[in-house]
Steps between C-alpha positions, in 0.01 A plus 500: 500500500393142424438567130843659465667184627325266253754388239761744636868417521765607747877466482764584756830658402798518734830671429810399692865600460575269208163362388136570427238238587157475336241284681160418349197432718185293500172690530295323766199728464330707766347233722593165648812355653721582200386860444751762399823450311740216572864504386597240242862479615574202277438725196715794609742658255836635621717717274813710550455870579684590182253311279349702215135487390353421840151540354527154339528350848200697624290359214636148552420524870144618422455198273610274790221632725208271573 
């Protein structure tokens, strides 16, 4: 499992009544105090549910991962 996590990215996507939120994460690796994925809330993207071309926000969110 450790090799799979090297250089991997993780995003979180939440859908609410009127919006969709995309949150990138920071990959802290597999060991140490910062292991796992940590939300980068300050880089989140919020769009209206009716927004077209949601894939652009997925790619933008992936670029915001650390």
